[in-house]
C-alpha positions in Angstrom: 76.1 12.4 1.1 73.0 13.3 -0.5 69.8 11.9 1.3 66.1 12.5 0.4 63.7 12.1 3.3 59.9 11.5 1.8 57.7 12.9 4.5 60.5 15.1 5.8 58.2 17.6 7.6 56.2 15.0 9.5 56.8 13.9 13.1 59.4 11.4 12.6 60.7 12.9 9.3 61.6 16.4 10.6 63.4 14.9 13.5 65.3 12.6 11.3 66.2 15.5 8.8 67.5 17.4 11.7 69.9 14.6 13.0 71.2 13.8 9.5 71.9 17.5 8.9 73.8 17.9 12.2 76.1 15.1 11.0 77.0 17.1 8.0 74.9 15.5 5.2 72.9 17.2 2.3 69.4 16.3 3.2 66.2 17.3 1.3 63.0 17.3 3.4 60.6 16.2 0.5 57.0 16.6 0.9 54.0 17.9 -1.3 54.5 21.4 0.2 58.1 21.4 -1.0 57.1 20.5 -4.4 57.8 16.6 -4.2 54.6 14.5 -4.6 55.0 10.7 -4.6 51.3 10.2 -5.7 51.5 12.5 -8.7 55.3 12.1 -9.2 55.8 15.8 -9.4 59.3 16.8 -8.4 60.7 13.2 -7.7 63.2 13.2 -10.7 64.7 16.4 -9.7 64.8 15.8 -5.9 66.6 12.3 -6.4 69.1 13.6 -8.9 72.5 12.7 -7.3 70.9 10.9 -4.4 72.4 7.9 -2.6 69.9 7.2 0.1 66.1 7.7 0.4 64.1 7.2 3.6 60.5 7.0 3.0 58.6 8.1 6.2 55.5 9.4 4.6 52.1 8.1 5.8 48.8 7.9 4.3 46.5 11.0 5.0 43.6 8.5 5.2 43.0 5.3 7.0 40.1 4.1 5.1 40.7 0.7 3.6 40.7 1.5 0.0 42.5 4.8 0.3 45.2 3.6 2.3 45.9 0.7 0.1 46.0 3.0 -3.0 48.4 5.6 -1.2 51.1 3.0 -0.5 50.9 1.2 -3.9 50.9 4.2 -5.9 53.5 6.1 -3.7 55.6 3.0 -3.4 55.5 2.5 -7.4 56.3 5.8 -8.3 59.1 6.4 -5.6 60.8 3.1 -6.5 60.7 3.6 -10.2 62.3 7.2 -9.8 64.9 5.8 -7.6 65.8 3.1 -10.1 66.3 5.9 -12.8 68.3 8.0 -10.4 70.6 5.2 -9.3 69.8 5.5 -5.7 71.9 2.8 -3.5 69.8 2.5 -0.4 66.0 2.6 0.1 64.8 2.8 3.7 61.1 2.6 4.8 59.6 2.9 8.2 56.8 0.3 8.8 55.1 -1.3 11.9 55.9 -4.1 14.1 53.2 -6.9 13.6 52.3 -5.6 10.0 52.2 -9.1 8.7 50.1 -10.5 11.7 47.4 -7.6 11.5 45.9 -8.2 7.9 42.4 -7.8 9.2 43.3 -4.0 9.1 43.2 -2.0 5.9 46.1 0.0 7.1 48.4 -2.9 7.8 47.4 -4.6 4.3 48.6 -1.4 2.9 51.8 -1.3 4.7 52.5 -4.9 3.7 51.8 -4.0 0.0 54.3 -1.3 0.4 56.8 -3.6 1.8 56.4 -6.3 -1.1 57.1 -3.6 -3.7 60.3 -2.7 -1.9 61.5 -6.2 -1.9 60.7 -6.8 -5.4 62.2 -3.6 -6.6 65.9 -4.7 -6.9 67.1 -1.6 -5.2 69.1 -2.4 -1.8 66.8 -1.8 1.0 66.2 -1.8 4.7 62.7 -2.1 6.3 62.4 -0.6 9.8 59.5 -2.1 11.7 58.7 0.1 14.7 56.3 -0.3 17.7 53.6 2.3 18.1 54.7 5.8 18.9 54.0 7.2 22.2 52.8 10.5 20.5 50.0 8.4 19.1 48.6 7.3 22.4 46.0 10.2 22.4 44.9 9.1 19.0 44.5 5.5 20.0 42.3 6.6 23.0 40.1 8.6 20.5 39.8 5.5 18.2 38.4 3.4 21.0 36.1 6.1 22.7 32.3 5.5 22.9 30.8 8.2 25.1 32.9 8.7 28.2 34.4 5.2 27.9 37.5 4.1 25.9 37.2 0.5 24.9 40.6 -1.0 24.2 42.3 -4.4 23.8 44.3 -5.5 27.1 47.0 -6.7 24.6 50.7 -5.9 25.2 52.1 -3.0 23.4 55.9 -1.6 23.6 55.5 2.0 22.8 58.6 4.1 21.3 59.3 7.9 21.6 59.6 9.6 18.4 63.1 10.8 19.3 64.2 7.1 19.7 62.6 6.5 16.4 64.5 9.4 14.5 67.8 8.3 16.1 67.4 4.7 14.7 66.2 6.0 11.3 69.4 8.3 11.1 71.6 5.6 12.0 70.1 3.1 9.4 70.4 5.9 6.8 74.2 5.9 7.1 74.6 2.2 7.4 74.7 -0.3 4.7 71.6 -1.8 3.4 70.5 -4.7 5.2 68.3 -6.2 2.7 66.2 -7.4 5.6 63.6 -6.0 8.1 65.1 -4.6 11.4 62.8 -3.9 14.4 62.8 -1.2 17.0 60.8 -1.0 20.2 60.3 1.0 23.3 62.1 -0.1 26.5 58.8 -1.3 28.3 55.8 -3.4 27.8 52.5 -2.5 29.2 48.9 -3.6 28.5 47.2 -1.2 25.9 44.3 -0.4 28.0 46.3 0.3 31.2 48.8 2.4 29.2 45.9 4.7 27.9 44.5 4.6 31.5 47.6 6.0 32.8 47.8 8.6 29.9 44.1 9.9 30.6 44.7 10.1 34.3 47.9 12.1 33.9 45.9 14.4 31.3 43.4 14.8 33.9 40.9 13.5 31.2 37.4 12.3 32.8 37.3 9.3 30.4 37.5 5.9 31.8 38.9 2.8 30.0 37.6 -0.6 29.7 39.7 -3.6 28.8 37.9 -5.7 26.0 39.7 -8.6 24.2 37.3 -8.1 21.2 38.1 -4.3 20.9 39.5 -3.7 17.5 42.8 -1.9 16.9 42.3 0.0 13.5 40.2 -3.1 12.5 42.4 -5.8 13.8 41.9 -7.9 16.8 45.0 -8.2 19.1 46.7 -10.8 21.2 49.7 -10.4 23.4 52.2 -10.9 20.4 50.5 -8.5 17.9 52.3 -5.3 18.7 55.3 -6.3 20.5 58.9 -7.4 19.1 60.4 -10.5 20.0 62.9 -10.1 17.0 66.1 -8.9 19.0 64.9 -5.3 18.4 66.8 -2.1 18.9 65.3 -0.5 22.2 64.8 3.0 22.7 65.9 4.7 26.0 62.8 7.0 26.7 60.4 5.6 29.0 56.6 6.5 28.8 56.9 8.6 32.3 59.9 10.3 30.9 58.3 11.1 27.4 55.2 12.4 29.1 57.0 14.6 31.6 59.1 16.2 28.8 56.2 16.2 26.0 52.8 16.7 27.5 51.5 19.2 30.0 48.0 18.3 31.5 45.4 21.0 31.1 
């Protein structure tokens, strides 16, 4: 089966491409660097010719409100129009658990716009909502840093390792369209402020964390339900400690 992975050279995309190729499928890792650009439309028709399944794993290069909305709307419209012409049978997109609950955030408004385009396209689809990636914990810490203190919400998160995300995306790619939203999540819940504190300590980072219920997460105020899944998610198997031990070496 021919499968095109948009964003196929990124964190999740590269791992998903590897898994699908190991299962014997013809997989194109599509990105602007490979001549496939969903914003300009360049290379889309050629890449999608004869394709049965498309996974959209691309992310906006900017998190600024206007830029992120334009990225997901333009990319979504161009990609879905090209898929219709090519007769693609299954469109799969990776989105975020809590997208519809976090509309204070420009990023999540962009993701919701993307999801609405998919649902209205008429192409059989599966949307996968994932909790936050463990690989993003460092970036989350940076986003809340003022001086030597990291201000973060104490709301619960349920982080998932990118390897578990890629396993799930490969399985969805080889399954029938759900025409619905599925959820995937990590095996454990933790408070965001405490998780980042554990990360900083393990990294021997001198910054301290401060739990602040008013702290924004990329523009949105969180509560204990915002970023966790209660919708019978597929759970990953890799714990935060296992991921850290394997992926990160403190400096």
